[in-house]
N, C-alpha and C positions, 0 to 999 in steps of 0.2 A: 675501360671499366666504367660502368654507369653508377651514378650515385643512387643510393637507396632513398626512397621517398621518406620525408620526415613524418614521424608520427604526429597526428593531429588529434587533439582532444576537443571536439566541438562542444562538449558539455560545459566547458569553462565559459562559454559565450552565453550570457543570459538570453539573448534572442533565440538561440538554438533550443534552449530549455523551454522557453515560452512557446515556440513553434510546436514542439513535441506535445506540450500540454493541450494545445488547441486541436491537435490531430489524433490524439491517442484513442479516443472513442471510435474512430474510424479504422483502426488497425484491424485487418482481416483476422478473424478467428480469436480475437481478444476475449470475447465472452466465453468461448469454449475453453480457452486456456485458464481463465479464472475459475471456471466450473471445475476443471480438473484439480486446480490448486485447492479449492474448498473441499473436494472429495478426499484428497490425500493428507491434508493437515489433520493431525490427531485431534480428537474432541477435547482432550485435556493436555495441551502442550505445556511443557515446563518452561521453555524459553522460545521467544520468537525473535529472530534476527532477519531483518529485511535488508539485504545487500542491494544497493542501487535503489534505495527507497524513493528517490525522486521527491515528489511533494507529499509523500506519505499515504497516497491513495490506497495501495494494497494493504499496508499495515493497518490503516483505518478500517478497511473492509474486514480484515481478520479480527481486529479488535471488536468490531460490531457483531461478529459471528460467534465469538467465544463467550460462553456464559460468564456473568459476574456472580458474586455471591448473592446479590439481590435478584438476579434473573431479569434485569431490565431489557427493553427492546432495543434492536439495532438503531443506530442513528439514521434518521430519515434524510439528512442533509448531504448525502454523498453524490447527488447529482444524477444525471440521466444514465450514466454508465452503471451506477449502483442499481437503479431501477431495472435496467436491462438484465443485470445479473440476478436480481430477485425474481424477475419474470422467468428467467431461464432455469430457476430452481437451484441455483448454486449457493444461495445465502441461507444458512441455517437459522432458524428462529431460536432465540435464547429462552429456553424454558426451564431447564434444570438449574438447581442452585449449586454451582460448582465454582471453585476459585479460579480466577484468571491465572495465566502464567506468571511466574515470579519476575520475568524480565521481558520487556518490550523494547527493542532497539532498532532504530532505522539508521542506516549508514549510506552516505553518498559523498561524492567529491565535487558536485556542482553547487557553487555558492547560492545560485538562484533557487535550486531545488531544496537545499537545506533550509533556506529562509522560509520557503513555503511550508515545508514539513514542520518546522518549529512553530510557525503560526497555527497550523492545523492542530497541533497537540499542546498549544500554550497552556490550556487549562487542564491538562491531563498529566499529573505528576508521575504516573507510572510508565510513561513513554520517554525514552532518551533518544535524542537525535544527534548523531555525531558525524 
């Protein structure tokens, strides 16, 4: 009888999380996947729950695409990946004056990623990272 391999959670290792962050923009078809996400998310979601939020990149992207009551522009500080998504046409401009969702929540179990997500949304009281 052979022993079953032990389950390994590499995300608990900060180096693994940092490696992923350095490589994520090079993941094949990432832009296409984000484009589909932006197409299927309702224009006026009531709640946004990002499971496996990582550093909050996708939650931030959605937060920038959903209109605020003031109708301000998306944040320009999302980096090269955000610019590629905008160029691909998957980031909606915020024009209409509609309320944002009642809840924005990012969930992850990597301490490294949670620290980064909390830092990203430190000045945004509407986002909870758990």
